MOPAC internal coordinates of N, CA, C and O (Angstrom, degrees):
PM7 1SCF
backbone

  N    0.0000 0     0.00 0     0.00 0    0    0    0
  C    1.4526 1     0.00 0     0.00 0    1    0    0
  C    1.5283 1   109.34 1     0.00 0    2    1    0
  O    1.2310 1   120.46 1   -49.83 1    3    2    1
  N    1.3298 1   116.73 1   130.17 1    3    2    1
  C    1.4581 1   122.01 1  -178.41 1    5    3    2
  C    1.5293 1   110.45 1   -72.03 1    6    5    3
  O    1.2310 1   121.07 1   -35.05 1    7    6    5
  N    1.3211 1   115.56 1   144.95 1    7    6    5
  C    1.4604 1   121.79 1   178.09 1    9    7    6
  C    1.5257 1   108.84 1   -71.35 1   10    9    7
  O    1.2310 1   120.78 1   -41.55 1   11   10    9
  N    1.3225 1   116.12 1   138.45 1   11   10    9
  C    1.4655 1   120.83 1   179.00 1   13   11   10
  C    1.5215 1   109.81 1   -71.03 1   14   13   11
  O    1.2310 1   120.74 1   -39.37 1   15   14   13
  N    1.3354 1   116.20 1   140.63 1   15   14   13
  C    1.4644 1   122.46 1   177.64 1   17   15   14
  C    1.5202 1   109.68 1  -108.03 1   18   17   15
  O    1.2310 1   121.13 1   -25.51 1   19   18   17
  N    1.3103 1   115.45 1   154.49 1   19   18   17
  C    1.4571 1   121.73 1   179.19 1   21   19   18
  C    1.5259 1   108.92 1  -130.61 1   22   21   19
  O    1.2310 1   121.14 1   -69.17 1   23   22   21
  N    1.3285 1   115.42 1   110.83 1   23   22   21
  C    1.4646 1   120.72 1  -179.26 1   25   23   22
  C    1.5297 1   112.24 1  -125.48 1   26   25   23
  O    1.2310 1   120.31 1   163.48 1   27   26   25
  N    1.3228 1   117.01 1   -16.52 1   27   26   25
  C    1.4641 1   121.88 1  -176.69 1   29   27   26
  C    1.5245 1   110.42 1  -110.80 1   30   29   27
  O    1.2310 1   121.10 1   -22.37 1   31   30   29
  N    1.3279 1   115.51 1   157.63 1   31   30   29
  C    1.4603 1   122.47 1   178.20 1   33   31   30
  C    1.5369 1   109.80 1   -63.43 1   34   33   31
  O    1.2310 1   120.70 1   -43.11 1   35   34   33
  N    1.3246 1   116.27 1   136.89 1   35   34   33
  C    1.4541 1   122.70 1   172.85 1   37   35   34
  C    1.5316 1   106.74 1   -79.26 1   38   37   35
  O    1.2310 1   120.29 1   -65.09 1   39   38   37
  N    1.3345 1   117.05 1   114.91 1   39   38   37
  C    1.4669 1   121.45 1  -172.10 1   41   39   38
  C    1.5234 1   113.13 1   -61.10 1   42   41   39
  O    1.2310 1   119.80 1   139.33 1   43   42   41
  N    1.3289 1   117.99 1   -40.67 1   43   42   41
  C    1.4678 1   120.41 1  -179.93 1   45   43   42
  C    1.5265 1   110.35 1   -65.95 1   46   45   43
  O    1.2310 1   120.25 1   135.25 1   47   46   45
  N    1.3198 1   117.12 1   -44.75 1   47   46   45
  C    1.4737 1   120.79 1   178.05 1   49   47   46
  C    1.5347 1   110.16 1   -63.82 1   50   49   47
  O    1.2310 1   120.52 1   139.90 1   51   50   49
  N    1.3334 1   116.62 1   -40.10 1   51   50   49
  C    1.4638 1   121.32 1  -179.30 1   53   51   50
  C    1.5270 1   110.32 1   -62.82 1   54   53   51
  O    1.2310 1   119.80 1   140.19 1   55   54   53
  N    1.3236 1   117.99 1   -39.81 1   55   54   53
  C    1.4683 1   121.19 1   178.76 1   57   55   54
  C    1.5277 1   110.52 1   -62.45 1   58   57   55
  O    1.2310 1   119.92 1   139.15 1   59   58   57
  N    1.3314 1   117.76 1   -40.85 1   59   58   57
  C    1.4677 1   120.78 1   176.44 1   61   59   58
  C    1.5337 1   110.76 1   -65.06 1   62   61   59
  O    1.2310 1   120.93 1   137.88 1   63   62   61
  N    1.3241 1   115.83 1   -42.12 1   63   62   61
  C    1.4694 1   121.42 1   178.51 1   65   63   62
  C    1.5270 1   110.39 1   -59.98 1   66   65   63
  O    1.2310 1   120.19 1   140.49 1   67   66   65
  N    1.3320 1   117.25 1   -39.51 1   67   66   65
  C    1.4717 1   122.21 1  -177.99 1   69   67   66
  C    1.5330 1   112.31 1   -66.68 1   70   69   67
  O    1.2310 1   119.80 1   162.84 1   71   70   69
  N    1.3307 1   118.00 1   -17.16 1   71   70   69
  C    1.4604 1   121.42 1  -179.77 1   73   71   70
  C    1.5268 1   112.51 1   -87.13 1   74   73   71
  O    1.2310 1   120.29 1   172.93 1   75   74   73
  N    1.3180 1   117.06 1    -7.07 1   75   74   73
  C    1.4648 1   120.68 1   178.21 1   77   75   74
  C    1.5247 1   109.49 1   -72.19 1   78   77   75
  O    1.2310 1   119.77 1   -23.95 1   79   78   77
  N    1.3428 1   118.04 1   156.05 1   79   78   77
  C    1.4660 1   120.30 1   177.02 1   81   79   78
  C    1.5367 1   110.72 1   -59.12 1   82   81   79
  O    1.2310 1   120.67 1   -54.99 1   83   82   81
  N    1.3105 1   116.33 1   125.01 1   83   82   81
  C    1.4653 1   122.21 1  -173.70 1   85   83   82
  C    1.5275 1   113.52 1   -66.89 1   86   85   83
  O    1.2310 1   120.19 1   160.55 1   87   86   85
  N    1.3267 1   117.25 1   -19.45 1   87   86   85
  C    1.4722 1   119.70 1  -178.82 1   89   87   86
  C    1.5272 1   112.44 1   -91.59 1   90   89   87
  O    1.2310 1   120.05 1  -170.82 1   91   90   89
  N    1.3309 1   117.51 1     9.18 1   91   90   89
  C    1.4632 1   123.32 1  -179.04 1   93   91   90
  C    1.5245 1   111.15 1   -79.31 1   94   93   91
  O    1.2310 1   119.79 1   -49.36 1   95   94   93
  N    1.3447 1   118.01 1   130.64 1   95   94   93
  C    1.4688 1   119.69 1   172.33 1   97   95   94
  C    1.5373 1   109.45 1   -64.83 1   98   97   95
  O    1.2310 1   120.81 1   -27.93 1   99   98   97
  N    1.3224 1   116.05 1   152.07 1   99   98   97
  C    1.4605 1   119.52 1  -176.45 1  101   99   98
  C    1.5257 1   109.64 1  -148.68 1  102  101   99
  O    1.2310 1   121.28 1   -33.01 1  103  102  101
  N    1.3213 1   115.16 1   146.99 1  103  102  101
  C    1.4620 1   122.24 1   171.94 1  105  103  102
  C    1.5128 1   106.87 1  -116.88 1  106  105  103
  O    1.2310 1   120.86 1   -46.49 1  107  106  105
  N    1.3161 1   115.96 1   133.51 1  107  106  105
  C    1.4572 1   121.24 1   177.35 1  109  107  106
  C    1.5249 1   108.63 1  -107.94 1  110  109  107
  O    1.2310 1   121.58 1   -55.79 1  111  110  109
  N    1.3237 1   114.58 1   124.21 1  111  110  109
  C    1.4596 1   122.26 1   175.67 1  113  111  110
  C    1.5232 1   107.21 1   -94.81 1  114  113  111
  O    1.2310 1   120.55 1   -59.84 1  115  114  113
  N    1.3143 1   116.56 1   120.16 1  115  114  113
  C    1.4642 1   123.27 1   178.20 1  117  115  114
  C    1.5199 1   108.61 1  -109.31 1  118  117  115
  O    1.2310 1   120.27 1   -56.77 1  119  118  117
  N    1.3174 1   117.09 1   123.23 1  119  118  117
  C    1.4598 1   122.61 1   172.47 1  121  119  118
  C    1.5214 1   105.81 1  -107.97 1  122  121  119
  O    1.2310 1   120.25 1   -54.98 1  123  122  121
  N    1.3236 1   117.13 1   125.02 1  123  122  121
  C    1.4589 1   121.78 1  -168.60 1  125  123  122
  C    1.5244 1   112.21 1  -124.27 1  126  125  123
  O    1.2310 1   121.05 1   -49.18 1  127  126  125
  N    1.3185 1   115.60 1   130.82 1  127  126  125
  C    1.4666 1   122.95 1   172.95 1  129  127  126
  C    1.5240 1   105.60 1  -122.68 1  130  129  127
  O    1.2310 1   120.83 1   -63.95 1  131  130  129
  N    1.3337 1   116.02 1   116.05 1  131  130  129
  C    1.4586 1   121.30 1  -174.64 1  133  131  130
  C    1.5229 1   112.58 1   -84.06 1  134  133  131
  O    1.2310 1   121.43 1   -29.90 1  135  134  133
  N    1.3277 1   114.87 1   150.10 1  135  134  133
  C    1.4612 1   120.31 1   169.36 1  137  135  134
  C    1.5217 1   107.49 1   -67.09 1  138  137  135
  O    1.2310 1   120.79 1   -29.78 1  139  138  137
  N    1.3140 1   116.10 1   150.22 1  139  138  137
  C    1.4542 1   119.10 1   175.14 1  141  139  138
  C    1.5292 1   109.86 1   -65.11 1  142  141  139
  O    1.2310 1   121.23 1   134.84 1  143  142  141
  N    1.3354 1   115.26 1   -45.16 1  143  142  141
  C    1.4583 1   121.01 1  -179.93 1  145  143  142
  C    1.5280 1   108.77 1  -145.85 1  146  145  143
  O    1.2310 1   120.56 1   -43.45 1  147  146  145
  N    1.3188 1   116.54 1   136.55 1  147  146  145
  C    1.4584 1   122.20 1   177.35 1  149  147  146
  C    1.5218 1   107.29 1   -91.29 1  150  149  147
  O    1.2310 1   120.62 1   -65.33 1  151  150  149
  N    1.3250 1   116.42 1   114.67 1  151  150  149
  C    1.4695 1   120.53 1  -172.94 1  153  151  150
  C    1.5310 1   112.20 1   -61.68 1  154  153  151
  O    1.2310 1   119.90 1   145.29 1  155  154  153
  N    1.3319 1   117.79 1   -34.71 1  155  154  153
  C    1.4658 1   120.67 1  -178.33 1  157  155  154
  C    1.5297 1   113.37 1   -65.78 1  158  157  155
  O    1.2310 1   120.29 1   149.69 1  159  158  157
  N    1.3282 1   117.05 1   -30.31 1  159  158  157
  C    1.4709 1   119.95 1  -174.02 1  161  159  158
  C    1.5207 1   113.78 1  -118.51 1  162  161  159
  O    1.2310 1   120.34 1   159.23 1  163  162  161
  N    1.3360 1   116.96 1   -20.77 1  163  162  161
  C    1.4602 1   120.02 1  -175.02 1  165  163  162
  C    1.5159 1   113.22 1    81.39 1  166  165  163
  O    1.2310 1   120.33 1   176.47 1  167  166  165
  N    1.3327 1   116.97 1    -3.53 1  167  166  165
  C    1.4635 1   121.13 1   178.97 1  169  167  166
  C    1.5289 1   109.79 1   -81.67 1  170  169  167
  O    1.2310 1   120.82 1   -18.99 1  171  170  169
  N    1.3142 1   116.03 1   161.01 1  171  170  169
  C    1.4604 1   119.46 1   171.85 1  173  171  170
  C    1.5252 1   108.13 1   -70.11 1  174  173  171
  O    1.2310 1   120.67 1   -20.49 1  175  174  173
  N    1.3228 1   116.33 1   159.51 1  175  174  173
  C    1.4576 1   120.16 1   176.30 1  177  175  174
  C    1.5168 1   111.86 1   -60.52 1  178  177  175
  O    1.2310 1   120.76 1   141.53 1  179  178  177
  N    1.3261 1   116.16 1   -38.47 1  179  178  177
  C    1.4669 1   119.66 1   179.55 1  181  179  178
  C    1.5234 1   111.16 1   -64.61 1  182  181  179
  O    1.2310 1   120.03 1   136.76 1  183  182  181
  N    1.3332 1   117.56 1   -43.24 1  183  182  181
  C    1.4728 1   120.98 1   177.55 1  185  183  182
  C    1.5280 1   110.11 1   -64.63 1  186  185  183
  O    1.2310 1   120.26 1   141.36 1  187  186  185
  N    1.3128 1   117.10 1   -38.64 1  187  186  185
  C    1.4650 1   121.25 1   178.52 1  189  187  186
  C    1.5259 1   110.71 1   -65.70 1  190  189  187
  O    1.2310 1   120.44 1   142.44 1  191  190  189
  N    1.3460 1   116.76 1   -37.56 1  191  190  189
  C    1.4619 1   119.68 1   178.88 1  193  191  190
  C    1.5298 1   110.28 1   -66.46 1  194  193  191
  O    1.2310 1   120.07 1   144.76 1  195  194  193
  N    1.3195 1   117.47 1   -35.24 1  195  194  193
  C    1.4719 1   120.50 1   175.35 1  197  195  194
  C    1.5292 1   110.24 1   -61.61 1  198  197  195
  O    1.2310 1   120.44 1   141.85 1  199  198  197
  N    1.3351 1   116.77 1   -38.15 1  199  198  197
  C    1.4689 1   121.15 1   176.47 1  201  199  198
  C    1.5278 1   110.20 1   -64.20 1  202  201  199
  O    1.2310 1   120.80 1   138.74 1  203  202  201
  N    1.3227 1   116.07 1   -41.26 1  203  202  201
  C    1.4687 1   120.28 1   176.18 1  205  203  202
  C    1.5256 1   110.08 1   -59.55 1  206  205  203
  O    1.2310 1   120.05 1   132.42 1  207  206  205
  N    1.3305 1   117.51 1   -47.58 1  207  206  205
  C    1.4654 1   120.81 1  -178.56 1  209  207  206
  C    1.5289 1   111.33 1   -61.08 1  210  209  207
  O    1.2310 1   120.27 1   140.46 1  211  210  209
  N    1.3369 1   117.09 1   -39.54 1  211  210  209
  C    1.4747 1   119.91 1   176.44 1  213  211  210
  C    1.5229 1   110.58 1   -61.89 1  214  213  211
  O    1.2310 1   120.83 1   133.23 1  215  214  213
  N    1.3360 1   116.02 1   -46.77 1  215  214  213
  C    1.4609 1   120.71 1  -178.33 1  217  215  214
  C    1.5290 1   111.49 1   -68.30 1  218  217  215
  O    1.2310 1   119.93 1   149.69 1  219  218  217
  N    1.3279 1   117.73 1   -30.31 1  219  218  217
  C    1.4674 1   121.75 1  -177.69 1  221  219  218
  C    1.5237 1   112.86 1   -84.00 1  222  221  219
  O    1.2310 1   119.62 1   163.23 1  223  222  221
  N    1.3205 1   118.32 1   -16.77 1  223  222  221
  C    1.4708 1   121.60 1  -175.67 1  225  223  222
  C    1.5248 1   113.36 1   -52.14 1  226  225  223
  O    1.2310 1   118.25 1   133.63 1  227  226  225
  N    1.3335 1   120.95 1   -46.37 1  227  226  225
  C    1.4697 1   119.22 1   178.26 1  229  227  226
  C    1.5366 1   112.76 1   -61.87 1  230  229  227
  O    1.2310 1   120.30 1   148.02 1  231  230  229
  N    1.3359 1   117.04 1   -31.98 1  231  230  229
  C    1.4528 1   120.91 1   178.45 1  233  231  230
  C    1.5250 1   110.44 1   -71.79 1  234  233  231
  O    1.2310 1   120.33 1   141.78 1  235  234  233
  N    1.3470 1   116.97 1   -38.22 1  235  234  233
  C    1.4598 1   120.95 1   174.79 1  237  235  234
  C    1.5299 1   109.70 1   -61.29 1  238  237  235
  O    1.2310 1   120.48 1   134.96 1  239  238  237
  N    1.3296 1   116.69 1   -45.04 1  239  238  237
  C    1.4643 1   120.97 1  -178.51 1  241  239  238
  C    1.5253 1   111.08 1   -61.41 1  242  241  239
  O    1.2310 1   120.48 1   135.63 1  243  242  241
  N    1.3196 1   116.69 1   -44.37 1  243  242  241
  C    1.4673 1   120.99 1  -179.56 1  245  243  242
  C    1.5316 1   111.08 1   -64.29 1  246  245  243
  O    1.2310 1   120.01 1   148.80 1  247  246  245
  N    1.3281 1   117.59 1   -31.20 1  247  246  245
  C    1.4697 1   122.29 1   179.29 1  249  247  246
  C    1.5272 1   112.37 1   -87.44 1  250  249  247
  O    1.2310 1   120.16 1  -175.59 1  251  250  249
  N    1.3228 1   117.31 1     4.41 1  251  250  249
  C    1.4754 1   121.51 1  -175.40 1  253  251  250
  C    1.5170 1   111.20 1    54.21 1  254  253  251
  O    1.2310 1   120.80 1  -140.71 1  255  254  253
  N    1.3177 1   116.08 1    39.29 1  255  254  253
  C    1.4610 1   121.55 1   178.93 1  257  255  254
  C    1.5228 1   109.62 1   -85.87 1  258  257  255
  O    1.2310 1   121.45 1   -32.67 1  259  258  257
  N    1.3110 1   114.84 1   147.33 1  259  258  257
  C    1.4616 1   121.02 1   179.33 1  261  259  258
  C    1.5218 1   108.79 1  -129.15 1  262  261  259
  O    1.2310 1   120.69 1   -57.14 1  263  262  261
  N    1.3239 1   116.29 1   122.86 1  263  262  261
  C    1.4576 1   120.09 1   174.65 1  265  263  262
  C    1.5275 1   106.50 1   -75.38 1  266  265  263
  O    1.2310 1   120.85 1   -66.96 1  267  266  265
  N    1.3208 1   115.97 1   113.04 1  267  266  265
  C    1.4592 1   121.40 1  -179.47 1  269  267  266
  C    1.5198 1   111.69 1   -82.72 1  270  269  267
  O    1.2310 1   121.19 1   145.63 1  271  270  269
  N    1.3352 1   115.33 1   -34.37 1  271  270  269
  C    1.4567 1   119.64 1  -177.66 1  273  271  270
  C    1.5176 1   109.38 1  -161.46 1  274  273  271
  O    1.2310 1   121.03 1   -40.38 1  275  274  273
  N    1.3186 1   115.63 1   139.62 1  275  274  273
  C    1.4585 1   122.12 1   168.42 1  277  275  274
  C    1.5166 1   106.56 1  -143.90 1  278  277  275
  O    1.2310 1   121.12 1   -59.19 1  279  278  277
  N    1.3208 1   115.47 1   120.81 1  279  278  277
  C    1.4536 1   118.30 1  -178.29 1  281  279  278
  C    1.5132 1   111.93 1  -162.43 1  282  281  279
  O    1.2310 1   121.67 1    -5.79 1  283  282  281
  N    1.3153 1   114.42 1   174.21 1  283  282  281
  C    1.4584 1   122.18 1  -177.84 1  285  283  282
  C    1.5246 1   109.07 1  -101.09 1  286  285  283
  O    1.2310 1   120.24 1   -56.64 1  287  286  285
  N    1.3314 1   117.14 1   123.36 1  287  286  285
  C    1.4629 1   119.37 1   174.54 1  289  287  286
  C    1.5287 1   110.26 1   -62.73 1  290  289  287
  O    1.2310 1   120.45 1   -38.41 1  291  290  289
  N    1.3100 1   116.75 1   141.59 1  291  290  289
  C    1.4610 1   120.79 1  -175.58 1  293  291  290
  C    1.5219 1   114.40 1  -113.93 1  294  293  291
  O    1.2310 1   120.09 1   136.42 1  295  294  293
  N    1.3403 1   117.42 1   -43.58 1  295  294  293
  C    1.4624 1   120.29 1  -172.19 1  297  295  294
  C    1.5249 1   110.11 1  -140.44 1  298  297  295
  O    1.2310 1   120.51 1   -48.72 1  299  298  297
  N    1.3216 1   116.63 1   131.28 1  299  298  297
  C    1.4640 1   122.22 1   175.13 1  301  299  298
  C    1.5219 1   107.51 1   -84.89 1  302  301  299
  O    1.2310 1   120.30 1   -77.63 1  303  302  301
  N    1.3279 1   117.03 1   102.37 1  303  302  301
  C    1.4581 1   121.13 1  -179.40 1  305  303  302
  C    1.5213 1   112.18 1   -85.89 1  306  305  303
  O    1.2310 1   120.43 1   147.03 1  307  306  305
  N    1.3300 1   116.78 1   -32.97 1  307  306  305
  C    1.4628 1   122.11 1   174.85 1  309  307  306
  C    1.5216 1   106.14 1  -131.56 1  310  309  307
  O    1.2310 1   120.63 1   -58.86 1  311  310  309
  N    1.3132 1   116.39 1   121.14 1  311  310  309
  C    1.4566 1   120.60 1   179.36 1  313  311  310
  C    1.5136 1   110.73 1   130.97 1  314  313  311
  O    1.2310 1   121.27 1   -14.28 1  315  314  313
  N    1.3246 1   115.18 1   165.72 1  315  314  313
  C    1.4660 1   119.22 1  -176.87 1  317  315  314
  C    1.5316 1   112.20 1   -74.41 1  318  317  315
  O    1.2310 1   121.02 1   -51.53 1  319  318  317
  N    1.3208 1   115.66 1   128.47 1  319  318  317
  C    1.4624 1   120.24 1   178.22 1  321  319  318
  C    1.5239 1   111.24 1   -62.61 1  322  321  319
  O    1.2310 1   120.64 1   151.01 1  323  322  321
  N    1.3237 1   116.39 1   -28.99 1  323  322  321
  C    1.4659 1   120.82 1  -179.07 1  325  323  322
  C    1.5259 1   112.10 1   -65.78 1  326  325  323
  O    1.2310 1   120.08 1   159.73 1  327  326  325
  N    1.3172 1   117.45 1   -20.27 1  327  326  325
  C    1.4545 1   121.82 1  -179.40 1  329  327  326
  C    1.5297 1   111.55 1   -69.47 1  330  329  327
  O    1.2310 1   120.13 1   150.58 1  331  330  329
  N    1.2960 1   117.36 1   -29.42 1  331  330  329
  C    1.4605 1   120.80 1  -178.93 1  333  331  330
  C    1.5178 1   111.29 1    77.85 1  334  333  331
  O    1.2310 1   121.11 1   -15.96 1  335  334  333
  N    1.3074 1   115.48 1   164.04 1  335  334  333
  C    1.4599 1   121.96 1  -178.82 1  337  335  334
  C    1.5224 1   110.05 1  -104.30 1  338  337  335
  O    1.2310 1   121.03 1   -24.83 1  339  338  337
  N    1.3038 1   115.64 1   155.17 1  339  338  337
  C    1.4624 1   121.41 1   173.43 1  341  339  338
  C    1.5244 1   108.31 1   -73.65 1  342  341  339
  O    1.2310 1   120.13 1   -22.30 1  343  342  341
  N    1.3312 1   117.36 1   157.70 1  343  342  341
  C    1.4669 1   121.03 1   178.84 1  345  343  342
  C    1.5269 1   111.79 1   -71.81 1  346  345  343
  O    1.2310 1   120.49 1   141.12 1  347  346  345
  N    1.3297 1   116.68 1   -38.88 1  347  346  345
  C    1.4671 1   122.07 1   178.44 1  349  347  346
  C    1.5184 1   109.33 1  -145.44 1  350  349  347
  O    1.2310 1   121.76 1   -26.67 1  351  350  349
  N    1.3295 1   114.23 1   153.33 1  351  350  349
  C    1.4548 1   123.35 1   172.28 1  353  351  350
  C    1.5197 1   106.12 1  -122.16 1  354  353  351
  O    1.2310 1   120.82 1   -47.42 1  355  354  353
  N    1.3218 1   116.04 1   132.58 1  355  354  353
  C    1.4582 1   121.22 1  -178.43 1  357  355  354
  C    1.5227 1   108.45 1  -131.41 1  358  357  355
  O    1.2310 1   120.66 1   -52.14 1  359  358  357
  N    1.3353 1   116.34 1   127.86 1  359  358  357
  C    1.4643 1   122.72 1   174.85 1  361  359  358
  C    1.5217 1   108.35 1  -114.91 1  362  361  359
  O    1.2310 1   120.73 1   -56.35 1  363  362  361
  N    1.3365 1   116.21 1   123.65 1  363  362  361
  C    1.4662 1   120.99 1  -179.91 1  365  363  362
  C    1.5214 1   108.58 1  -126.29 1  366  365  363
  O    1.2310 1   120.81 1   -52.32 1  367  366  365
  N    1.3369 1   116.06 1   127.68 1  367  366  365
  C    1.4626 1   122.33 1   178.33 1  369  367  366
  C    1.5226 1   108.69 1   -99.62 1  370  369  367
  O    1.2310 1   121.35 1   -46.96 1  371  370  369
  N    1.3288 1   115.02 1   133.04 1  371  370  369
  C    1.4611 1   122.52 1   175.60 1  373  371  370
  C    1.5175 1   107.88 1  -116.37 1  374  373  371
  O    1.2310 1   120.38 1   -39.59 1  375  374  373
  N    1.3465 1   116.88 1   140.41 1  375  374  373
  C    1.4685 1   120.62 1   179.22 1  377  375  374
  C    1.5234 1   111.22 1   -59.25 1  378  377  375
  O    1.2310 1   121.33 1   144.01 1  379  378  377
  N    1.3378 1   115.05 1   -35.99 1  379  378  377
  C    1.4644 1   119.25 1  -178.89 1  381  379  378
  C    1.5348 1   109.95 1  -146.50 1  382  381  379
  O    1.2310 1   121.61 1   -22.56 1  383  382  381
  N    1.3228 1   114.53 1   157.44 1  383  382  381
  C    1.4619 1   119.89 1   172.88 1  385  383  382
  C    1.5228 1   109.15 1   -61.96 1  386  385  383
  O    1.2310 1   120.25 1   142.17 1  387  386  385
  N    1.3341 1   117.14 1   -37.83 1  387  386  385
  C    1.4630 1   120.84 1   178.79 1  389  387  386
  C    1.5262 1   110.78 1   -59.61 1  390  389  387
  O    1.2310 1   120.04 1   141.45 1  391  390  389
  N    1.3207 1   117.53 1   -38.55 1  391  390  389
  C    1.4690 1   120.98 1   177.99 1  393  391  390
  C    1.5173 1   111.77 1   -64.38 1  394  393  391
  O    1.2310 1   120.59 1   137.47 1  395  394  393
  N    1.3330 1   116.48 1   -42.53 1  395  394  393
  C    1.4614 1   120.11 1   176.96 1  397  395  394
  C    1.5278 1   110.67 1   -61.62 1  398  397  395
  O    1.2310 1   120.81 1   131.60 1  399  398  397
  N    1.3393 1   116.06 1   -48.40 1  399  398  397
  C    1.4651 1   120.18 1  -178.71 1  401  399  398
  C    1.5249 1   111.30 1   -62.86 1  402  401  399
  O    1.2310 1   120.62 1   138.61 1  403  402  401
  N    1.3202 1   116.42 1   -41.39 1  403  402  401
  C    1.4679 1   119.79 1   177.67 1  405  403  402
  C    1.5140 1   111.45 1   -60.35 1  406  405  403
  O    1.2310 1   120.75 1   141.57 1  407  406  405
  N    1.3270 1   116.17 1   -38.43 1  407  406  405
  C    1.4615 1   120.61 1  -179.87 1  409  407  406
  C    1.5216 1   111.18 1   -65.81 1  410  409  407
  O    1.2310 1   119.96 1   127.00 1  411  410  409
  N    1.3190 1   117.67 1   -53.00 1  411  410  409
  C    1.4658 1   119.55 1  -174.46 1  413  411  410
  C    1.5268 1   112.99 1   -71.21 1  414  413  411
  O    1.2310 1   120.62 1   161.75 1  415  414  413
  N    1.3468 1   116.42 1   -18.25 1  415  414  413
  C    1.4601 1   119.70 1   179.44 1  417  415  414
  C    1.5298 1   112.36 1  -101.09 1  418  417  415
  O    1.2310 1   120.08 1   179.90 1  419  418  417
  N    1.3250 1   117.45 1    -0.10 1  419  418  417
  C    1.4672 1   121.18 1  -177.76 1  421  419  418
  C    1.5260 1   111.41 1   -68.47 1  422  421  419
  O    1.2310 1   121.41 1   -36.42 1  423  422  421
  N    1.3161 1   114.91 1   143.58 1  423  422  421
  C    1.4643 1   120.03 1   176.11 1  425  423  422
  C    1.5309 1   108.86 1   -60.89 1  426  425  423
  O    1.2310 1   121.08 1   -48.01 1  427  426  425
  N    1.2993 1   115.54 1   131.99 1  427  426  425
  C    1.4597 1   120.74 1   178.43 1  429  427  426
  C    1.5196 1   115.10 1    89.30 1  430  429  427
  O    1.2310 1   120.03 1   173.82 1  431  430  429
  N    1.3474 1   117.54 1    -6.18 1  431  430  429
  C    1.4673 1   119.25 1   178.70 1  433  431  430
  C    1.5313 1   108.68 1   -59.62 1  434  433  431
  O    1.2310 1   119.82 1   -50.44 1  435  434  433
  N    1.3450 1   117.95 1   129.56 1  435  434  433
  C    1.4745 1   121.54 1  -170.18 1  437  435  434
  C    1.5313 1   115.33 1   -83.34 1  438  437  435
  O    1.2310 1   119.85 1  -130.90 1  439  438  437
  N    1.3189 1   117.89 1    49.10 1  439  438  437
  C    1.4688 1   121.21 1  -179.17 1  441  439  438
  C    1.5326 1   111.37 1   -60.70 1  442  441  439
  O    1.2310 1   120.48 1   151.32 1  443  442  441
  N    1.3283 1   116.68 1   -28.68 1  443  442  441
  C    1.4708 1   119.76 1   179.50 1  445  443  442
  C    1.5331 1   111.05 1   -65.12 1  446  445  443
  O    1.2310 1   120.06 1   146.41 1  447  446  445
  N    1.3348 1   117.49 1   -33.59 1  447  446  445
  C    1.4660 1   120.47 1   178.23 1  449  447  446
  C    1.5302 1   110.29 1   -67.51 1  450  449  447
  O    1.2310 1   120.83 1   140.89 1  451  450  449
  N    1.3183 1   116.01 1   -39.11 1  451  450  449
  C    1.4711 1   120.81 1   177.19 1  453  451  450
  C    1.5282 1   109.32 1   -61.73 1  454  453  451
  O    1.2310 1   120.87 1   128.73 1  455  454  453
  N    1.3248 1   115.94 1   -51.27 1  455  454  453
  C    1.4665 1   120.65 1  -177.92 1  457  455  454
  C    1.5272 1   111.61 1   -61.28 1  458  457  455
  O    1.2310 1   119.79 1   140.63 1  459  458  457
  N    1.3300 1   118.00 1   -39.37 1  459  458  457
  C    1.4657 1   121.64 1   179.74 1  461  459  458
  C    1.5226 1   112.23 1   -64.13 1  462  461  459
  O    1.2310 1   120.12 1   147.77 1  463  462  461
  N    1.3277 1   117.37 1   -32.23 1  463  462  461
  C    1.4625 1   122.03 1  -175.78 1  465  463  462
  C    1.5214 1   113.48 1   -79.97 1  466  465  463
  O    1.2310 1   120.53 1   157.63 1  467  466  465
  N    1.3390 1   116.60 1   -22.37 1  467  466  465
  C    1.4544 1   120.28 1  -168.42 1  469  467  466
  C    1.5243 1   114.00 1  -104.25 1  470  469  467
  O    1.2310 1   122.13 1   -38.31 1  471  470  469
  N    1.3114 1   113.53 1   141.69 1  471  470  469
  C    1.4545 1   122.14 1   171.12 1  473  471  470
  C    1.5353 1   109.25 1   -88.94 1  474  473  471
  O    1.2310 1   120.97 1   144.40 1  475  474  473
  N    1.3420 1   115.75 1   -35.60 1  475  474  473
  C    1.4570 1   121.92 1  -178.15 1  477  475  474
  C    1.5236 1   107.63 1  -159.17 1  478  477  475
  O    1.2310 1   120.48 1   -23.50 1  479  478  477
  N    1.3341 1   116.68 1   156.50 1  479  478  477
  C    1.4589 1   119.64 1   178.53 1  481  479  478
  C    1.5155 1   110.23 1  -160.13 1  482  481  479
  O    1.2310 1   121.72 1   -13.93 1  483  482  481
  N    1.3192 1   114.31 1   166.07 1  483  482  481
  C    1.4575 1   122.75 1   169.53 1  485  483  482
  C    1.5215 1   105.79 1  -136.62 1  486  485  483
  O    1.2310 1   120.88 1   -40.24 1  487  486  485
  N    1.3132 1   115.92 1   139.76 1  487  486  485
  C    1.4672 1   121.91 1   174.10 1  489  487  486
  C    1.5190 1   105.55 1  -126.02 1  490  489  487
  O    1.2310 1   121.00 1   -66.02 1  491  490  489
  N    1.3253 1   115.69 1   113.98 1  491  490  489
  C    1.4585 1   121.09 1  -171.53 1  493  491  490
  C    1.5301 1   109.26 1  -119.90 1  494  493  491
  O    1.2310 1   121.21 1   -58.92 1  495  494  493
  N    1.3319 1   115.28 1   121.08 1  495  494  493
  C    1.4688 1   122.27 1   176.99 1  497  495  494
  C    1.5303 1   107.28 1   -74.60 1  498  497  495
  O    1.2310 1   120.83 1   -53.73 1  499  498  497
  N    1.3231 1   116.02 1   126.27 1  499  498  497
  C    1.4572 1   121.69 1   177.91 1  501  499  498
  C    1.5138 1   108.93 1  -119.85 1  502  501  499
  O    1.2310 1   120.98 1   -44.86 1  503  502  501
  N    1.2996 1   115.73 1   135.14 1  503  502  501
  C    1.4648 1   121.09 1   178.28 1  505  503  502
  C    1.5232 1   108.06 1   -71.05 1  506  505  503
  O    1.2310 1   120.24 1   -45.02 1  507  506  505
  N    1.3144 1   117.15 1   134.98 1  507  506  505
  C    1.4643 1   121.38 1   179.52 1  509  507  506
  C    1.4935 1   109.89 1   -83.73 1  510  509  507
  O    1.2310 1   120.10 1   180.00 1  511  510  509

């Protein structure tokens, strides 16, 4: 049986998130597992994700978002080794929840590039 992937927003969780105070600062934890190859472009998932980040940079700037960390996990110190590690971990701080929502809902935001690059992901709202 194939492992389930998560690339789209969970609507029930999103509705709860939308009820939070919009002026609250927020950090988003992104756990990323790249496709080996993106069939539409022939690029690796990691290379495609770099293209997404380039295209998303103006949207991050407009939302006053700050990339706090982006790196590759190396060693599972606590947890089952059988679970495996994510390809990349990304932490992004937004001044407000409203800024994050404005960014992801903005016309032209390249969410399709993100989805094309990824095999699986998690996006976790963290209280600042």
